[in-house]
DRENVO-987930 format. One record per residue (C-alpha): chain; residue in one letter; residue number from 1; x, y, z. Coordinates in Angstrom, 2 decimals, always signed. Example, Ala and Ser with C-alpha at 12.3 -4.5 7.8 and 13.67 -1.06 7.14 Angstrom:
2
c / r / k / c1 / c2 / c3
A / A / 1 / +12.30 / -4.50 / +7.80
A / S / 2 / +13.67 / -1.06 / +7.14
//
This chain:
513
c / r / k / c1 / c2 / c3
A / X / 1 / -0.01 / +0.05 / -0.04
A / X / 2 / +3.01 / +2.16 / +0.69
A / X / 3 / +4.27 / +1.71 / -2.58
A / X / 4 / +1.08 / +2.73 / -4.33
A / X / 5 / +0.48 / +5.82 / -2.43
A / X / 6 / +4.12 / +6.81 / -2.97
A / X / 7 / +3.82 / +6.30 / -6.73
A / X / 8 / +0.33 / +7.85 / -7.33
A / X / 9 / -0.17 / +10.74 / -5.03
A / X / 10 / -0.23 / +14.16 / -6.44
A / X / 11 / +1.52 / +17.16 / -4.68
A / X / 12 / +0.08 / +20.63 / -4.85
A / X / 13 / +1.55 / +22.82 / -7.67
A / X / 14 / +0.52 / +26.00 / -5.82
A / X / 15 / +3.29 / +25.64 / -3.26
A / X / 16 / +6.96 / +24.72 / -4.18
A / X / 17 / +9.33 / +24.70 / -1.16
A / X / 18 / +12.78 / +26.29 / -1.57
A / X / 19 / +15.28 / +23.61 / -2.52
A / X / 20 / +17.95 / +22.67 / -0.05
A / X / 21 / +21.17 / +22.93 / -1.62
A / X / 22 / +23.82 / +20.10 / -0.87
A / X / 23 / +27.24 / +21.59 / +0.07
A / X / 24 / +29.61 / +21.33 / -2.91
A / X / 25 / +31.91 / +19.01 / -0.72
A / X / 26 / +29.10 / +16.63 / -0.17
A / X / 27 / +27.70 / +16.46 / -3.78
A / X / 28 / +27.58 / +12.87 / -5.20
A / X / 29 / +28.74 / +11.79 / -8.57
A / X / 30 / +31.91 / +11.85 / -10.56
A / X / 31 / +33.37 / +15.46 / -10.59
A / X / 32 / +30.63 / +16.58 / -8.70
A / X / 33 / +32.37 / +19.75 / -7.38
A / X / 34 / +32.38 / +21.04 / -10.91
A / X / 35 / +28.66 / +21.20 / -11.56
A / X / 36 / +27.11 / +24.72 / -12.02
A / X / 37 / +23.74 / +23.40 / -11.15
A / X / 38 / +23.89 / +22.49 / -7.53
A / X / 39 / +22.52 / +19.06 / -6.15
A / X / 40 / +19.52 / +19.65 / -3.78
A / X / 41 / +18.15 / +17.29 / -1.14
A / X / 42 / +14.81 / +17.09 / -2.93
A / X / 43 / +14.92 / +16.79 / -6.61
A / X / 44 / +11.18 / +17.47 / -6.89
A / X / 45 / +11.93 / +20.94 / -5.36
A / X / 46 / +14.04 / +22.28 / -8.38
A / X / 47 / +12.46 / +25.31 / -9.99
A / X / 48 / +10.53 / +24.38 / -13.27
A / X / 49 / +13.17 / +26.04 / -15.48
A / X / 50 / +15.88 / +23.86 / -13.99
A / X / 51 / +13.76 / +20.80 / -14.49
A / X / 52 / +13.45 / +21.64 / -17.98
A / X / 53 / +17.01 / +22.33 / -18.60
A / X / 54 / +17.84 / +18.93 / -16.95
A / X / 55 / +15.29 / +17.48 / -19.18
A / X / 56 / +16.86 / +18.99 / -22.21
A / X / 57 / +20.37 / +17.70 / -21.39
A / X / 58 / +19.15 / +14.20 / -20.89
A / X / 59 / +17.02 / +14.50 / -24.02
A / X / 60 / +20.05 / +15.44 / -26.40
A / X / 61 / +22.30 / +12.82 / -24.57
A / X / 62 / +19.45 / +10.16 / -25.31
A / X / 63 / +19.72 / +11.17 / -28.95
A / X / 64 / +23.35 / +9.74 / -29.22
A / X / 65 / +22.28 / +6.03 / -29.26
A / X / 66 / +19.51 / +6.18 / -32.03
A / X / 67 / +21.70 / +8.62 / -33.89
A / X / 68 / +24.56 / +6.20 / -34.10
A / X / 69 / +22.33 / +3.47 / -35.45
A / X / 70 / +20.47 / +5.67 / -38.06
A / X / 71 / +23.60 / +7.78 / -39.21
A / X / 72 / +24.96 / +4.86 / -41.27
A / X / 73 / +21.56 / +3.91 / -42.95
A / X / 74 / +22.20 / +6.04 / -45.99
A / X / 75 / +25.71 / +5.04 / -46.33
A / X / 76 / +25.15 / +1.17 / -46.03
A / X / 77 / +25.62 / +0.54 / -49.78
A / X / 78 / +28.88 / +2.67 / -49.79
A / X / 79 / +30.16 / +1.10 / -46.62
A / X / 80 / +29.64 / -2.39 / -48.16
A / X / 81 / +31.44 / -1.44 / -51.18
A / X / 82 / +34.43 / +0.28 / -49.26
A / X / 83 / +35.02 / -2.81 / -46.83
A / X / 84 / +34.22 / -5.35 / -49.55
A / X / 85 / +31.20 / -6.86 / -47.68
A / X / 86 / +27.81 / -8.20 / -48.67
A / X / 87 / +24.62 / -6.14 / -47.81
A / X / 88 / +23.27 / -8.74 / -45.15
A / X / 89 / +26.83 / -8.49 / -43.37
A / X / 90 / +26.78 / -4.72 / -43.63
A / X / 91 / +23.34 / -4.53 / -42.06
A / X / 92 / +24.92 / -6.29 / -39.10
A / X / 93 / +26.75 / -3.02 / -38.27
A / X / 94 / +23.22 / -1.67 / -37.49
A / X / 95 / +21.55 / -4.67 / -36.23
A / X / 96 / +24.26 / -5.65 / -33.70
A / X / 97 / +24.51 / -2.24 / -32.56
A / X / 98 / +20.88 / -2.43 / -31.65
A / X / 99 / +21.55 / -5.69 / -29.79
A / X / 100 / +24.27 / -4.12 / -27.63
A / X / 101 / +21.83 / -1.31 / -26.86
A / X / 102 / +19.52 / -3.89 / -25.36
A / X / 103 / +22.06 / -5.67 / -23.23
A / X / 104 / +24.24 / -2.88 / -21.69
A / X / 105 / +21.36 / -0.87 / -20.22
A / X / 106 / +20.76 / -3.63 / -17.73
A / X / 107 / +23.92 / -3.02 / -16.12
A / X / 108 / +23.86 / +0.72 / -16.53
A / X / 109 / +20.65 / +1.00 / -14.94
A / X / 110 / +21.64 / -1.39 / -12.06
A / X / 111 / +24.73 / +0.77 / -11.40
A / X / 112 / +22.83 / +3.92 / -11.55
A / X / 113 / +20.51 / +2.94 / -8.62
A / X / 114 / +23.52 / +2.55 / -6.35
A / X / 115 / +26.32 / +4.72 / -7.88
A / X / 116 / +24.00 / +7.49 / -9.21
A / X / 117 / +22.94 / +8.95 / -12.47
A / X / 118 / +25.73 / +11.38 / -13.02
A / X / 119 / +28.64 / +9.07 / -12.79
A / X / 120 / +26.95 / +6.55 / -15.33
A / X / 121 / +26.30 / +9.53 / -17.82
A / X / 122 / +30.06 / +10.78 / -17.75
A / X / 123 / +31.67 / +7.27 / -17.91
A / X / 124 / +29.32 / +6.02 / -20.50
A / X / 125 / +29.93 / +8.92 / -22.88
A / X / 126 / +33.57 / +9.00 / -22.43
A / X / 127 / +33.65 / +5.44 / -23.55
A / X / 128 / +31.11 / +6.23 / -26.33
A / X / 129 / +33.66 / +8.92 / -27.58
A / X / 130 / +36.62 / +6.47 / -27.57
A / X / 131 / +34.70 / +3.67 / -29.38
A / X / 132 / +33.61 / +6.03 / -32.15
A / X / 133 / +37.37 / +7.28 / -32.50
A / X / 134 / +38.37 / +3.51 / -33.25
A / X / 135 / +35.27 / +3.04 / -35.56
A / X / 136 / +36.45 / +5.90 / -37.74
A / X / 137 / +39.81 / +4.25 / -38.32
A / X / 138 / +38.38 / +0.79 / -38.75
A / X / 139 / +39.86 / -1.31 / -41.54
A / X / 140 / +37.61 / -4.25 / -41.78
A / X / 141 / +33.93 / -4.88 / -41.37
A / X / 142 / +34.60 / -7.08 / -38.30
A / X / 143 / +36.36 / -4.44 / -36.51
A / X / 144 / +33.80 / -1.78 / -37.28
A / X / 145 / +31.04 / -4.03 / -36.27
A / X / 146 / +32.73 / -4.73 / -32.76
A / X / 147 / +33.60 / -1.09 / -32.10
A / X / 148 / +29.97 / -0.01 / -33.11
A / X / 149 / +28.71 / -2.68 / -30.71
A / X / 150 / +30.74 / -1.17 / -28.06
A / X / 151 / +29.68 / +2.42 / -28.95
A / X / 152 / +26.07 / +1.47 / -28.96
A / X / 153 / +26.30 / -0.17 / -25.47
A / X / 154 / +28.00 / +2.86 / -24.10
A / X / 155 / +25.49 / +5.39 / -25.49
A / X / 156 / +22.59 / +3.22 / -24.37
A / X / 157 / +22.99 / +4.16 / -20.88
A / X / 158 / +20.71 / +7.12 / -21.31
A / X / 159 / +18.08 / +4.90 / -22.63
A / X / 160 / +17.36 / +3.48 / -19.12
A / X / 161 / +19.01 / +5.99 / -16.87
A / X / 162 / +17.42 / +9.04 / -18.62
A / X / 163 / +13.91 / +8.00 / -17.88
A / X / 164 / +14.97 / +7.45 / -14.27
A / X / 165 / +16.24 / +10.96 / -14.10
A / X / 166 / +12.74 / +12.30 / -15.58
A / X / 167 / +11.19 / +10.26 / -12.77
A / X / 168 / +13.39 / +11.62 / -10.11
A / X / 169 / +12.64 / +15.29 / -10.84
A / X / 170 / +9.08 / +15.42 / -12.32
A / X / 171 / +5.92 / +14.38 / -10.19
A / X / 172 / +3.37 / +12.04 / -11.65
A / X / 173 / +0.89 / +14.59 / -12.77
A / X / 174 / +3.51 / +16.39 / -15.03
A / X / 175 / +5.52 / +13.30 / -15.96
A / X / 176 / +3.62 / +12.46 / -19.28
A / X / 177 / +4.74 / +15.76 / -20.75
A / X / 178 / +8.30 / +15.72 / -19.48
A / X / 179 / +8.46 / +12.25 / -20.93
A / X / 180 / +7.31 / +13.33 / -24.28
A / X / 181 / +9.95 / +16.11 / -24.25
A / X / 182 / +12.56 / +13.60 / -23.18
A / X / 183 / +11.52 / +11.29 / -25.90
A / X / 184 / +12.17 / +13.95 / -28.49
A / X / 185 / +15.90 / +13.18 / -28.06
A / X / 186 / +15.74 / +9.65 / -29.12
A / X / 187 / +13.41 / +10.55 / -32.17
A / X / 188 / +15.26 / +13.54 / -33.17
A / X / 189 / +18.24 / +11.41 / -33.52
A / X / 190 / +16.58 / +9.24 / -36.20
A / X / 191 / +15.33 / +12.41 / -37.85
A / X / 192 / +18.64 / +14.35 / -38.11
A / X / 193 / +20.97 / +11.39 / -38.34
A / X / 194 / +20.16 / +10.10 / -41.75
A / X / 195 / +20.18 / +13.49 / -43.22
A / X / 196 / +23.58 / +14.30 / -41.57
A / X / 197 / +24.77 / +10.92 / -42.44
A / X / 198 / +23.85 / +11.10 / -46.17
A / X / 199 / +25.33 / +14.66 / -46.52
A / X / 200 / +28.63 / +13.60 / -44.80
A / X / 201 / +28.83 / +10.32 / -46.59
A / X / 202 / +28.16 / +11.92 / -50.05
A / X / 203 / +30.95 / +14.68 / -49.29
A / X / 204 / +33.57 / +12.70 / -47.24
A / X / 205 / +32.73 / +9.22 / -47.13
A / X / 206 / +31.20 / +6.92 / -44.47
A / X / 207 / +33.99 / +7.35 / -41.95
A / X / 208 / +33.02 / +11.04 / -41.55
A / X / 209 / +29.75 / +9.82 / -39.77
A / X / 210 / +32.01 / +8.33 / -36.99
A / X / 211 / +34.00 / +11.42 / -36.60
A / X / 212 / +30.75 / +13.33 / -36.24
A / X / 213 / +29.78 / +11.19 / -33.30
A / X / 214 / +33.15 / +11.67 / -31.74
A / X / 215 / +32.41 / +15.46 / -31.74
A / X / 216 / +28.82 / +14.90 / -30.49
A / X / 217 / +30.15 / +12.72 / -27.49
A / X / 218 / +32.70 / +15.19 / -26.57
A / X / 219 / +30.11 / +17.96 / -26.43
A / X / 220 / +28.08 / +15.87 / -24.19
A / X / 221 / +30.77 / +14.98 / -21.88
A / X / 222 / +31.68 / +18.64 / -21.34
A / X / 223 / +27.96 / +19.72 / -21.06
A / X / 224 / +26.99 / +16.92 / -18.55
A / X / 225 / +30.06 / +17.47 / -16.44
A / X / 226 / +29.33 / +20.99 / -15.89
A / X / 227 / +25.60 / +21.19 / -16.01
A / X / 228 / +24.12 / +17.89 / -14.75
A / X / 229 / +23.61 / +17.36 / -10.91
A / X / 230 / +22.93 / +14.09 / -9.25
A / X / 231 / +19.14 / +13.56 / -8.96
A / X / 232 / +18.84 / +10.02 / -7.49
A / X / 233 / +17.00 / +10.40 / -4.25
A / X / 234 / +19.21 / +10.20 / -1.03
A / X / 235 / +18.89 / +7.29 / +1.09
A / X / 236 / +18.38 / +8.23 / +4.82
A / X / 237 / +21.38 / +6.74 / +6.63
A / X / 238 / +20.65 / +4.51 / +9.54
A / X / 239 / +21.42 / +5.90 / +12.99
A / X / 240 / +24.62 / +4.30 / +14.06
A / X / 241 / +24.57 / +1.74 / +17.12
A / X / 242 / +27.17 / +3.42 / +19.31
A / X / 243 / +27.55 / +0.23 / +21.48
A / X / 244 / +27.98 / -2.03 / +18.64
A / X / 245 / +30.45 / +0.41 / +16.99
A / X / 246 / +32.70 / +0.29 / +20.28
A / X / 247 / +32.40 / -3.48 / +20.41
A / X / 248 / +33.72 / -3.58 / +16.79
A / X / 249 / +36.33 / -1.14 / +17.49
A / X / 250 / +37.50 / -3.13 / +20.44
A / X / 251 / +37.65 / -6.19 / +18.29
A / X / 252 / +39.61 / -4.54 / +15.61
A / X / 253 / +42.23 / -3.25 / +18.32
A / X / 254 / +42.92 / -6.87 / +19.19
A / X / 255 / +45.53 / -8.70 / +17.30
A / X / 256 / +44.32 / -11.79 / +15.53
A / X / 257 / +45.82 / -14.55 / +13.41
A / X / 258 / +43.89 / -16.43 / +10.85
A / X / 259 / +45.31 / -19.40 / +8.71
A / X / 260 / +46.12 / -19.17 / +5.14
A / X / 261 / +43.08 / -21.29 / +4.24
A / X / 262 / +40.83 / -18.92 / +6.17
A / X / 263 / +42.22 / -15.89 / +4.27
A / X / 264 / +41.87 / -17.42 / +0.87
A / X / 265 / +38.23 / -18.26 / +1.80
A / X / 266 / +37.54 / -14.80 / +3.05
A / X / 267 / +38.98 / -13.35 / -0.25
A / X / 268 / +37.17 / -15.77 / -2.43
A / X / 269 / +33.94 / -15.01 / -0.71
A / X / 270 / +34.50 / -11.20 / -1.17
A / X / 271 / +35.42 / -11.74 / -4.95
A / X / 272 / +32.19 / -13.87 / -5.26
A / X / 273 / +30.10 / -10.94 / -3.67
A / X / 274 / +31.59 / -8.49 / -6.11
A / X / 275 / +31.05 / -10.67 / -8.96
A / X / 276 / +27.35 / -11.32 / -8.10
A / X / 277 / +26.81 / -7.54 / -7.55
A / X / 278 / +28.43 / -6.40 / -10.79
A / X / 279 / +27.45 / -9.34 / -13.18
A / X / 280 / +24.59 / -11.27 / -11.89
A / X / 281 / +22.39 / -8.80 / -10.03
A / X / 282 / +21.97 / -6.57 / -12.97
A / X / 283 / +20.21 / -9.47 / -14.66
A / X / 284 / +17.77 / -9.76 / -11.88
A / X / 285 / +15.79 / -6.89 / -13.26
A / X / 286 / +14.48 / -9.45 / -16.08
A / X / 287 / +12.52 / -10.95 / -13.28
A / X / 288 / +10.06 / -8.16 / -13.62
A / X / 289 / +8.80 / -9.85 / -16.72
A / X / 290 / +6.95 / -12.30 / -14.37
A / X / 291 / +4.34 / -9.34 / -13.78
A / X / 292 / +1.75 / -9.49 / -16.55
A / X / 293 / +1.54 / -5.52 / -16.67
A / X / 294 / +5.18 / -5.22 / -17.27
A / X / 295 / +5.45 / -8.17 / -19.65
A / X / 296 / +2.59 / -6.96 / -21.92
A / X / 297 / +3.75 / -3.35 / -21.91
A / X / 298 / +7.22 / -4.34 / -22.75
A / X / 299 / +5.87 / -6.61 / -25.56
A / X / 300 / +3.88 / -3.90 / -27.11
A / X / 301 / +6.72 / -1.39 / -27.17
A / X / 302 / +8.98 / -4.18 / -28.47
A / X / 303 / +6.79 / -5.17 / -31.42
A / X / 304 / +6.38 / -1.54 / -32.36
A / X / 305 / +10.19 / -1.04 / -32.16
A / X / 306 / +10.96 / -3.98 / -34.14
A / X / 307 / +8.69 / -2.80 / -36.95
A / X / 308 / +10.50 / +0.51 / -36.87
A / X / 309 / +13.87 / -1.01 / -37.76
A / X / 310 / +12.37 / -3.38 / -40.46
A / X / 311 / +10.91 / -0.01 / -42.02
A / X / 312 / +14.34 / +1.66 / -41.61
A / X / 313 / +16.10 / -1.04 / -43.62
A / X / 314 / +13.47 / -1.17 / -46.36
A / X / 315 / +13.84 / +2.57 / -46.99
A / X / 316 / +17.40 / +2.50 / -47.64
A / X / 317 / +17.03 / -0.73 / -49.67
A / X / 318 / +13.88 / +0.02 / -51.64
A / X / 319 / +14.57 / +3.47 / -52.60
A / X / 320 / +18.13 / +3.09 / -53.50
A / X / 321 / +17.13 / +0.74 / -56.37
A / X / 322 / +14.86 / +0.94 / -59.35
A / X / 323 / +12.34 / +2.64 / -59.93
A / X / 324 / +13.45 / +5.28 / -57.59
A / X / 325 / +17.47 / +5.21 / -57.57
A / X / 326 / +17.78 / +7.96 / -55.15
A / X / 327 / +21.22 / +9.22 / -54.24
A / X / 328 / +22.75 / +8.80 / -50.66
A / X / 329 / +21.65 / +12.46 / -49.53
A / X / 330 / +18.09 / +11.92 / -50.75
A / X / 331 / +17.92 / +8.55 / -48.89
A / X / 332 / +18.56 / +10.36 / -45.75
A / X / 333 / +15.78 / +12.86 / -46.33
A / X / 334 / +13.31 / +10.01 / -46.69
A / X / 335 / +13.69 / +9.52 / -43.08
A / X / 336 / +12.10 / +12.83 / -42.24
A / X / 337 / +8.36 / +11.87 / -42.51
A / X / 338 / +8.25 / +9.25 / -39.66
A / X / 339 / +10.33 / +11.53 / -37.42
A / X / 340 / +7.88 / +14.59 / -38.00
A / X / 341 / +5.30 / +12.12 / -36.79
A / X / 342 / +7.40 / +11.37 / -33.59
A / X / 343 / +7.83 / +15.23 / -32.93
A / X / 344 / +4.01 / +15.97 / -33.53
A / X / 345 / +3.15 / +12.97 / -30.99
A / X / 346 / +5.64 / +14.09 / -28.53
A / X / 347 / +4.39 / +17.69 / -28.58
A / X / 348 / +0.61 / +16.61 / -28.22
A / X / 349 / +0.90 / +13.19 / -26.84
A / X / 350 / +2.30 / +14.20 / -23.47
A / X / 351 / -0.30 / +16.63 / -22.81
A / X / 352 / -3.15 / +14.40 / -23.96
A / X / 353 / -2.08 / +11.76 / -21.64
A / X / 354 / -1.83 / +14.06 / -18.71
A / X / 355 / -5.39 / +15.28 / -19.47
A / X / 356 / -6.54 / +11.60 / -19.42
A / X / 357 / -4.81 / +10.91 / -16.31
A / X / 358 / -6.54 / +13.85 / -14.56
A / X / 359 / -9.94 / +13.09 / -16.16
A / X / 360 / -9.84 / +9.40 / -15.05
A / X / 361 / -8.84 / +10.23 / -11.56
A / X / 362 / -11.48 / +12.70 / -11.09
A / X / 363 / -14.18 / +10.52 / -12.77
A / X / 364 / -13.11 / +7.67 / -10.28
A / X / 365 / -13.25 / +10.05 / -7.34
A / X / 366 / -9.52 / +9.07 / -6.38
A / X / 367 / -8.53 / +11.64 / -3.92
A / X / 368 / -6.15 / +11.41 / -0.91
A / X / 369 / -6.62 / +12.59 / +2.75
A / X / 370 / -5.41 / +16.16 / +1.48
A / X / 371 / -7.80 / +16.27 / -1.48
A / X / 372 / -5.11 / +15.68 / -4.09
A / X / 373 / -5.79 / +13.44 / -7.09
A / X / 374 / -4.30 / +9.87 / -6.98
A / X / 375 / -3.16 / +8.65 / -10.36
A / X / 376 / -2.94 / +5.04 / -11.72
A / X / 377 / -0.40 / +3.98 / -14.47
A / X / 378 / -2.95 / +1.83 / -16.37
A / X / 379 / -5.02 / +4.99 / -17.06
A / X / 380 / -2.47 / +6.13 / -19.69
A / X / 381 / -3.73 / +3.43 / -22.02
A / X / 382 / -7.06 / +4.87 / -22.95
A / X / 383 / -8.55 / +6.38 / -26.45
A / X / 384 / -4.99 / +7.40 / -27.09
A / X / 385 / -3.72 / +3.97 / -27.23
A / X / 386 / -6.46 / +2.65 / -29.05
A / X / 387 / -6.03 / +5.12 / -31.94
A / X / 388 / -2.35 / +4.49 / -32.00
A / X / 389 / -2.75 / +0.76 / -31.96
A / X / 390 / -4.70 / +0.91 / -35.13
A / X / 391 / -2.88 / +3.75 / -36.71
A / X / 392 / +0.70 / +2.52 / -37.02
A / X / 393 / +0.01 / -1.06 / -38.21
A / X / 394 / -2.25 / +0.29 / -40.90
A / X / 395 / +0.41 / +2.71 / -42.01
A / X / 396 / +2.91 / -0.10 / -42.27
A / X / 397 / +0.60 / -1.81 / -44.68
A / X / 398 / +0.00 / +1.31 / -46.59
A / X / 399 / +3.81 / +1.89 / -46.89
A / X / 400 / +4.64 / -1.63 / -48.04
A / X / 401 / +2.35 / -1.79 / -50.95
A / X / 402 / +2.92 / +1.77 / -52.21
A / X / 403 / +6.64 / +1.14 / -52.04
A / X / 404 / +6.11 / -2.48 / -53.69
A / X / 405 / +4.17 / -0.79 / -56.66
A / X / 406 / +6.81 / +1.94 / -57.14
A / X / 407 / +4.23 / +4.79 / -56.92
A / X / 408 / +5.21 / +8.45 / -56.40
A / X / 409 / +7.56 / +8.60 / -53.36
A / X / 410 / +5.28 / +10.99 / -51.54
A / X / 411 / +2.68 / +8.36 / -51.00
A / X / 412 / +4.80 / +5.93 / -48.89
A / X / 413 / +6.22 / +8.99 / -47.06
A / X / 414 / +2.81 / +10.12 / -45.94
A / X / 415 / +2.42 / +6.51 / -44.62
A / X / 416 / +5.46 / +6.85 / -42.75
A / X / 417 / +4.30 / +10.08 / -41.04
A / X / 418 / +1.40 / +8.26 / -39.61
A / X / 419 / +3.56 / +5.35 / -38.39
A / X / 420 / +5.75 / +7.81 / -36.58
A / X / 421 / +2.69 / +9.46 / -35.10
A / X / 422 / +1.25 / +6.22 / -33.92
A / X / 423 / +4.17 / +4.49 / -32.75
A / X / 424 / +5.56 / +7.48 / -30.72
A / X / 425 / +2.35 / +7.49 / -28.69
A / X / 426 / +3.05 / +3.77 / -27.84
A / X / 427 / +6.70 / +4.47 / -26.96
A / X / 428 / +5.70 / +7.36 / -24.74
A / X / 429 / +2.93 / +5.67 / -22.86
A / X / 430 / +4.88 / +2.36 / -22.39
A / X / 431 / +7.96 / +4.01 / -21.01
A / X / 432 / +6.04 / +6.16 / -18.70
A / X / 433 / +3.88 / +3.36 / -17.27
A / X / 434 / +7.08 / +1.22 / -16.65
A / X / 435 / +8.56 / +4.05 / -14.40
A / X / 436 / +5.36 / +4.39 / -12.46
A / X / 437 / +4.98 / +0.60 / -12.05
A / X / 438 / +8.24 / +0.38 / -10.32
A / X / 439 / +8.73 / +3.79 / -8.88
A / X / 440 / +11.69 / +2.95 / -6.76
A / X / 441 / +13.47 / +1.22 / -9.61
A / X / 442 / +12.31 / +3.30 / -12.48
A / X / 443 / +15.68 / +2.87 / -14.50
A / X / 444 / +15.39 / -1.04 / -14.08
A / X / 445 / +11.97 / -0.98 / -15.60
A / X / 446 / +13.14 / +1.03 / -18.49
A / X / 447 / +16.30 / -1.16 / -19.00
A / X / 448 / +14.07 / -4.26 / -19.26
A / X / 449 / +11.92 / -2.57 / -21.85
A / X / 450 / +15.16 / -1.62 / -23.70
A / X / 451 / +16.59 / -5.15 / -23.48
A / X / 452 / +13.42 / -6.84 / -25.17
A / X / 453 / +12.77 / -4.00 / -27.70
A / X / 454 / +16.29 / -3.82 / -28.98
A / X / 455 / +16.47 / -7.55 / -29.43
A / X / 456 / +13.16 / -7.28 / -31.59
A / X / 457 / +14.87 / -4.43 / -33.40
A / X / 458 / +18.04 / -6.39 / -33.90
A / X / 459 / +16.11 / -9.35 / -35.43
A / X / 460 / +14.19 / -6.92 / -37.54
A / X / 461 / +17.37 / -5.34 / -39.07
A / X / 462 / +18.80 / -8.87 / -39.81
A / X / 463 / +15.85 / -10.32 / -41.38
A / X / 464 / +14.39 / -7.36 / -43.32
A / X / 465 / +16.79 / -7.40 / -46.43
A / X / 466 / +16.48 / -11.15 / -47.12
A / X / 467 / +12.68 / -11.16 / -46.84
A / X / 468 / +12.19 / -8.12 / -48.97
A / X / 469 / +14.33 / -9.75 / -51.53
A / X / 470 / +12.06 / -13.00 / -51.20
A / X / 471 / +8.66 / -11.60 / -51.00
A / X / 472 / +8.74 / -7.89 / -51.45
A / X / 473 / +7.83 / -4.87 / -49.22
A / X / 474 / +4.00 / -5.47 / -49.87
A / X / 475 / +3.60 / -8.82 / -48.32
A / X / 476 / +6.46 / -8.27 / -45.75
A / X / 477 / +4.56 / -5.04 / -44.45
A / X / 478 / +1.30 / -6.85 / -44.56
A / X / 479 / +2.50 / -9.61 / -42.28
A / X / 480 / +4.13 / -7.14 / -39.89
A / X / 481 / +1.04 / -4.86 / -39.92
A / X / 482 / -1.29 / -7.60 / -39.10
A / X / 483 / +0.94 / -8.78 / -36.26
A / X / 484 / +1.28 / -5.35 / -34.74
A / X / 485 / -2.54 / -4.76 / -35.11
A / X / 486 / -3.41 / -7.91 / -33.20
A / X / 487 / -0.68 / -7.30 / -30.49
A / X / 488 / -1.40 / -3.71 / -29.85
A / X / 489 / -5.17 / -4.09 / -29.73
A / X / 490 / -4.82 / -7.03 / -27.59
A / X / 491 / -2.43 / -5.44 / -24.96
A / X / 492 / -4.67 / -2.35 / -24.87
A / X / 493 / -7.81 / -4.33 / -24.11
A / X / 494 / -6.04 / -6.44 / -21.50
A / X / 495 / -4.62 / -3.47 / -19.67
A / X / 496 / -7.97 / -1.92 / -19.42
A / X / 497 / -9.63 / -5.06 / -18.32
A / X / 498 / -7.05 / -6.50 / -15.89
A / X / 499 / -4.65 / -3.57 / -15.31
A / X / 500 / -5.90 / -2.60 / -11.95
A / X / 501 / -5.85 / -6.22 / -10.60
A / X / 502 / -2.40 / -6.83 / -11.93
A / X / 503 / -1.12 / -3.74 / -10.39
A / X / 504 / -2.37 / -4.49 / -6.94
A / X / 505 / -0.75 / -7.90 / -7.07
A / X / 506 / +2.43 / -6.28 / -8.24
A / X / 507 / +2.49 / -3.77 / -5.46
A / X / 508 / +1.97 / -6.38 / -2.86
A / X / 509 / +4.69 / -8.49 / -4.30
A / X / 510 / +7.20 / -5.48 / -4.70
A / X / 511 / +6.63 / -4.20 / -1.37
A / X / 512 / +7.95 / -7.46 / +0.08
A / X / 513 / +11.31 / -7.15 / -1.68
//
C-alpha cells in the first residue's frame, strides 16, 4: 500500500518549497564539485526552469544512441563497397549495434541505482567517444561491427537512466509531458542522423559519420560534467549503534591470527560477492517480466520498435534501387516523415495523456486525505492507445504496398508520417507506465523494456533485407502490420480489463522485496 501511495499521490502545484542545496563538498557523482547547477536534497523541489534544462540535457544525450544506429543507414551501400562486404553482413553494423543497446542498459541501470545517475552518464559518454574514434579508423567490417557494438552499448546508458532522471525530478501529474519532451531526443536522432549521415557520406565518405559522433560525444561530456547534478534520491542513513560500534572497534584493536586457508576463503567470498553484485544482480531486473502488466507493456513497445527497424532497412534498400534510384543524401531525407510524426506526437501526446490521467482520476473520485488526485499507471492506455494501436499497423501496410508498386515517393512517405505518429504515442505511454509501475526502480523498468525491444529491432534489422528480396515490401509489411495490429489492440484491451488487478498484485509483491 505504501508503494502505491508513494507512486500515485499528486503534490500541490501551488506551493513549491525552496530547494535545500547540498554543500559542494558533499555532492555525489563523478567530478560533482564542478557542477554549475547544485545538487538539492529533494529533486522535486527544483525550479521548473531547472527541471526543463535537466530534461533538455538528458534528451540530447538520449539522441546519441539512436543517432549512432541511423547515421549509417544512407551510407550502407557505400560502406559495403568500401569494406568489400555483402549487404546482409553490412546490415549487422546496425543490427548488432541495436543488440548491444538492449544488453548494456541492464548494467547501466543497475549501477545507476547505487552509484547515481551522473557518474553513469559521464563514464558511458567518455567510452562512447573512445569507441567512435576507433570506429572511424576501422580497416575491416569485423572491426567496425565490434567497435559499433561497444559504442552502442556505451551510449545506451541514457535509454534506461534517462527515464529514471525524469522520474527523479518530475511528479506523476507532470511526467507525461516531460517524458514526451525527453523522448524528442531519441526521436530527433533518427530524424537528423540520416540527413547528416547522407550529407557527410556523399561529401567525405562513411567514416565522417563516425567522426561526427566523436564530436557529439565530446560536447556531451563537457555539458554533462558542468551542468548535470545528481538527481537520484538520497537514502536516509541508519542511526549508528554506538555500543555495537565500540565493540567492533575493540575487536579490531585486538591482534588476530588467521590461517592461510581462512584468508583465501574470505578473499574468495569477497570476490564472489563483487562478481554477484556487478555481473549477476543486474540480470535480476529481467524477473520483473513475471508481472503481466510489465510483460505486456514491454511486448507492445518491442513489437512496435521491431517494426520501426524493419521499416528503416526497407527505406534504404527500396529507394536506392529501381524505380527510385535515389542518391545517398536523398535517402537520408526520406527518414524525415516518420520523424515528423514522432515530434508531433511528442508535443501533443504528453499533454493528451496528462489530460486523460486527470480526467480518469476525477471520474473515479480518487483523492487522498489532502484532497489531491491519485493517479494510476494503467489510465495512460485509454483512447490515445486505441487510436495509436490501429494507426501505426495500417500505416505499415500502406507503406509496404505503395513502395512495392513503385508509386510516387510522397505516398509511402505520408504513410511513414502516420507510422511515426502512432508508434511514438505507444513508446511514450509504455515508457512512462514502466517508470510508474516500479517507482523505486524506474531505471530498471526501462532497462527491461530496452533489453527486449532492442532484441526485436536487432532481429528486424537482420531479417528485413532477405525477406524483402524474397517476397517484396508489400507482403512483408502486410504480415508485420497484421501482427502489430493484433498485438497492440490485445495489449490495450488487456490493460483496461485486468490492469488494476495486476497492479495491486504487483504492488503487494514488490513491497515484500
